[in-house]
One Martini backbone bead per residue (centre of mass of N, CA, C, O) as a GRO file, in nm:
protein
  191
    1MET     BB    1  -0.199  -1.512  -1.444
    2SER     BB    2  -0.421  -1.397  -1.236
    3ILE     BB    3  -0.316  -1.567  -0.978
    4LEU     BB    4  -0.057  -1.357  -0.959
    5ARG     BB    5  -0.139  -1.069  -0.897
    6PRO     BB    6  -0.061  -1.031  -0.596
    7VAL     BB    7   0.238  -1.081  -0.642
    8TRP     BB    8   0.287  -0.845  -0.840
    9LYS     BB    9   0.202  -0.622  -0.650
   10ILE     BB   10   0.407  -0.657  -0.430
   11PHE     BB   11   0.661  -0.646  -0.617
   12PHE     BB   12   0.600  -0.343  -0.705
   13ALA     BB   13   0.587  -0.211  -0.430
   14ALA     BB   14   0.864  -0.308  -0.318
   15ALA     BB   15   1.013  -0.165  -0.576
   16GLY     BB   16   0.855   0.117  -0.644
   17TRP     BB   17   0.640   0.083  -0.852
   18LYS     BB   18   0.434   0.224  -1.138
   19VAL     BB   19   0.123   0.292  -1.285
   20LEU     BB   20   0.011   0.588  -1.454
   21ASN     BB   21  -0.179   0.436  -1.667
   22PRO     BB   22  -0.423   0.306  -1.829
   23PHE     BB   23  -0.488   0.044  -2.041
   24PRO     BB   24  -0.596   0.041  -2.346
   25GLN     BB   25  -0.911  -0.081  -2.454
   26VAL     BB   26  -0.834  -0.345  -2.674
   27PRO     BB   27  -0.847  -0.627  -2.861
   28LYS     BB   28  -0.604  -0.514  -3.063
   29ALA     BB   29  -0.233  -0.513  -3.048
   30VAL     BB   30   0.073  -0.334  -3.061
   31ILE     BB   31   0.330  -0.346  -2.822
   32ALA     BB   32   0.566  -0.105  -2.754
   33VAL     BB   33   0.846  -0.187  -2.573
   34GLY     BB   34   1.033   0.064  -2.377
   35PRO     BB   35   1.313   0.009  -2.301
   36HIS     BB   36   1.545  -0.261  -2.393
   37THR     BB   37   1.811  -0.353  -2.138
   38SER     BB   38   1.688  -0.608  -1.979
   39TRP     BB   39   1.572  -0.883  -1.812
   40GLN     BB   40   1.392  -0.713  -1.614
   41ASP     BB   41   1.172  -0.622  -1.812
   42ILE     BB   42   1.008  -0.884  -1.796
   43LEU     BB   43   0.905  -0.846  -1.509
   44ILE     BB   44   0.772  -0.573  -1.541
   45GLY     BB   45   0.586  -0.665  -1.767
   46MET     BB   46   0.435  -0.899  -1.616
   47ALA     BB   47   0.331  -0.723  -1.399
   48THR     BB   48   0.181  -0.516  -1.573
   49ARG     BB   49  -0.002  -0.720  -1.710
   50SER     BB   50  -0.147  -0.808  -1.439
   51ILE     BB   51  -0.242  -0.531  -1.315
   52THR     BB   52  -0.384  -0.429  -1.588
   53ARG     BB   53  -0.532  -0.676  -1.733
   54MET     BB   54  -0.370  -0.797  -1.992
   55ASN     BB   55  -0.525  -0.976  -2.163
   56ASN     BB   56  -0.387  -1.142  -2.427
   57ALA     BB   57  -0.082  -1.115  -2.370
   58HIS     BB   58   0.208  -1.130  -2.590
   59TYR     BB   59   0.499  -1.319  -2.725
   60LEU     BB   60   0.780  -1.388  -2.897
   61GLY     BB   61   0.915  -1.711  -3.008
   62LYS     BB   62   1.097  -1.955  -3.084
   63LYS     BB   63   1.004  -2.255  -3.155
   64GLU     BB   64   1.216  -2.438  -3.004
   65LEU     BB   65   1.120  -2.353  -2.705
   66PHE     BB   66   0.828  -2.514  -2.753
   67ASP     BB   67   0.956  -2.817  -2.794
   68GLY     BB   68   1.044  -2.850  -2.520
   69PRO     BB   69   1.018  -2.903  -2.184
   70PHE     BB   70   0.935  -2.566  -2.158
   71GLY     BB   71   0.686  -2.488  -2.338
   72TRP     BB   72   0.468  -2.447  -2.137
   73LEU     BB   73   0.585  -2.195  -2.005
   74PHE     BB   74   0.579  -2.012  -2.262
   75ARG     BB   75   0.268  -2.038  -2.287
   76TRP     BB   76   0.174  -1.954  -2.004
   77THR     BB   77   0.335  -1.654  -2.051
   78GLY     BB   78   0.251  -1.583  -2.375
   79GLY     BB   79   0.379  -1.749  -2.587
   80VAL     BB   80   0.471  -1.734  -2.938
   81PRO     BB   81   0.539  -1.922  -3.207
   82VAL     BB   82   0.816  -1.895  -3.443
   83ASP     BB   83   0.922  -1.968  -3.772
   84ARG     BB   84   1.223  -1.903  -3.940
   85ALA     BB   85   1.186  -2.147  -4.176
   86HIS     BB   86   0.940  -2.059  -4.287
   87LYS     BB   87   0.782  -1.927  -4.569
   88LEU     BB   88   0.699  -1.722  -4.384
   89ASN     BB   89   0.718  -1.439  -4.265
   90MET     BB   90   0.681  -1.278  -3.981
   91VAL     BB   91   0.459  -1.102  -4.040
   92GLU     BB   92   0.274  -1.316  -4.162
   93GLN     BB   93   0.257  -1.491  -3.910
   94VAL     BB   94   0.132  -1.274  -3.718
   95THR     BB   95  -0.105  -1.195  -3.889
   96GLN     BB   96  -0.233  -1.469  -3.863
   97VAL     BB   97  -0.268  -1.465  -3.559
   98PHE     BB   98  -0.462  -1.222  -3.548
   99GLN     BB   99  -0.683  -1.360  -3.731
  100GLU     BB  100  -0.730  -1.606  -3.511
  101HIS     BB  101  -0.811  -1.362  -3.319
  102GLU     BB  102  -1.026  -1.162  -3.120
  103HIS     BB  103  -0.792  -1.150  -2.885
  104PHE     BB  104  -0.479  -0.954  -2.927
  105LEU     BB  105  -0.157  -0.909  -2.776
  106LEU     BB  106   0.162  -0.758  -2.872
  107ALA     BB  107   0.489  -0.770  -2.745
  108ILE     BB  108   0.752  -0.537  -2.856
  109ALA     BB  109   1.067  -0.445  -2.920
  110PRO     BB  110   1.196  -0.188  -3.106
  111GLU     BB  111   1.499  -0.276  -3.099
  112GLY     BB  112   1.535  -0.612  -3.074
  113THR     BB  113   1.713  -0.555  -2.817
  114ARG     BB  114   1.950  -0.497  -2.534
  115LYS     BB  115   2.116  -0.329  -2.713
  116LYS     BB  116   2.268  -0.091  -2.873
  117VAL     BB  117   2.108   0.126  -3.114
  118ASP     BB  118   2.066   0.317  -3.417
  119ARG     BB  119   1.795   0.178  -3.471
  120LEU     BB  120   1.491   0.083  -3.540
  121LYS     BB  121   1.280  -0.166  -3.566
  122THR     BB  122   0.990  -0.238  -3.798
  123GLY     BB  123   0.822  -0.498  -3.721
  124PHE     BB  124   0.590  -0.361  -3.545
  125TYR     BB  125   0.472  -0.184  -3.768
  126HIS     BB  126   0.422  -0.402  -3.995
  127ILE     BB  127   0.231  -0.575  -3.829
  128ALA     BB  128   0.018  -0.357  -3.770
  129ARG     BB  129  -0.041  -0.300  -4.063
  130SER     BB  130  -0.122  -0.582  -4.171
  131ALA     BB  131  -0.332  -0.648  -3.928
  132GLY     BB  132  -0.496  -0.379  -3.854
  133VAL     BB  133  -0.349  -0.252  -3.598
  134PRO     BB  134  -0.263  -0.099  -3.335
  135ILE     BB  135  -0.043   0.115  -3.150
  136ILE     BB  136   0.113   0.073  -2.827
  137LEU     BB  137   0.296   0.255  -2.610
  138SER     BB  138   0.568   0.148  -2.379
  139ALA     BB  139   0.708   0.269  -2.071
  140ILE     BB  140   1.024   0.186  -1.905
  141ASP     BB  141   1.118   0.383  -1.620
  142TYR     BB  142   1.382   0.367  -1.385
  143SER     BB  143   1.405   0.669  -1.279
  144LYS     BB  144   1.072   0.642  -1.190
  145LYS     BB  145   0.933   0.372  -1.163
  146ALA     BB  146   0.771   0.355  -1.454
  147VAL     BB  147   0.460   0.299  -1.632
  148TRP     BB  148   0.342   0.380  -1.972
  149PHE     BB  149   0.083   0.488  -2.210
  150SER     BB  150  -0.043   0.525  -2.498
  151GLU     BB  151  -0.237   0.596  -2.744
  152PRO     BB  152  -0.381   0.462  -2.990
  153PHE     BB  153  -0.230   0.394  -3.318
  154ARG     BB  154  -0.235   0.410  -3.667
  155PRO     BB  155  -0.081   0.342  -3.918
  156THR     BB  156  -0.039   0.548  -4.217
  157GLY     BB  157   0.235   0.478  -4.408
  158ASP     BB  158   0.421   0.694  -4.280
  159GLU     BB  159   0.706   0.571  -4.141
  160GLN     BB  160   0.857   0.825  -4.049
  161ALA     BB  161   0.642   0.979  -3.897
  162ASP     BB  162   0.563   0.751  -3.706
  163LEU     BB  163   0.852   0.709  -3.580
  164LYS     BB  164   0.877   0.999  -3.461
  165LYS     BB  165   0.642   0.942  -3.265
  166VAL     BB  166   0.784   0.715  -3.109
  167MET     BB  167   1.055   0.886  -3.024
  168GLU     BB  168   0.888   1.108  -2.862
  169PHE     BB  169   0.793   0.912  -2.641
  170TYR     BB  170   1.089   0.813  -2.543
  171ARG     BB  171   1.198   1.067  -2.463
  172GLY     BB  172   1.384   1.037  -2.159
  173VAL     BB  173   1.378   0.724  -2.135
  174ARG     BB  174   1.502   0.502  -1.877
  175GLY     BB  175   1.691   0.247  -1.850
  176LYS     BB  176   1.859   0.020  -1.684
  177ASN     BB  177   2.064   0.062  -1.925
  178PRO     BB  178   2.142   0.379  -2.027
  179ASP     BB  179   2.340   0.297  -2.276
  180TYR     BB  180   2.092   0.128  -2.432
  181ASP     BB  181   1.894   0.321  -2.491
  182MET     BB  182   1.710   0.571  -2.685
  183ARG     BB  183   1.821   0.876  -2.628
  184HIS     BB  184   2.031   0.883  -2.873
  185LEU     BB  185   1.802   0.896  -3.062
  186GLY     BB  186   1.696   1.026  -3.352
  187ASP     BB  187   1.600   1.072  -3.680
  188GLU     BB  188   1.798   0.847  -3.768
  189ALA     BB  189   1.629   0.599  -3.630
  190THR     BB  190   1.420   0.616  -3.908
  191SER     BB  191   1.608   0.530  -4.165
   0.00000   0.00000   0.00000
């Protein structure tokens, strides 16, 4: 994807977007990217990945997408297949992928969908905890046309306290479709 870096830089500049801080250089991490309210978030994410040189950044996709004629495209763009019918659950499957790689970054939307949610999905948290890797929060704010990152932090095991930290990071961040972003979530989002 590095061959597309000039294209992504032009796209970002033309659209008025900017990355506010450098991506923390860690070999492995779960990147919680939010809010996720539109398919356009994928373009912003791919551009950010290329511009910030986030090599080894991946996303999850259902195995069936990789079996078809466009499987090569999903792999080329950083997709990692997961088998929902497999005997291992999702956290175990992804933990295994982390163990198999020396450098591996995994981007996940903490809402788990582009629609409005009443609470965060905790898969990203449990994957990081199980794999023993830090979490890096990434905000995509359409009102500021800006992307920024938190410092890496490791899950402490106190899930509620850690998820409150996550919610504090996203407080005020506006998604492409503001009615679906996380601004309406409070402490109840972590219960």
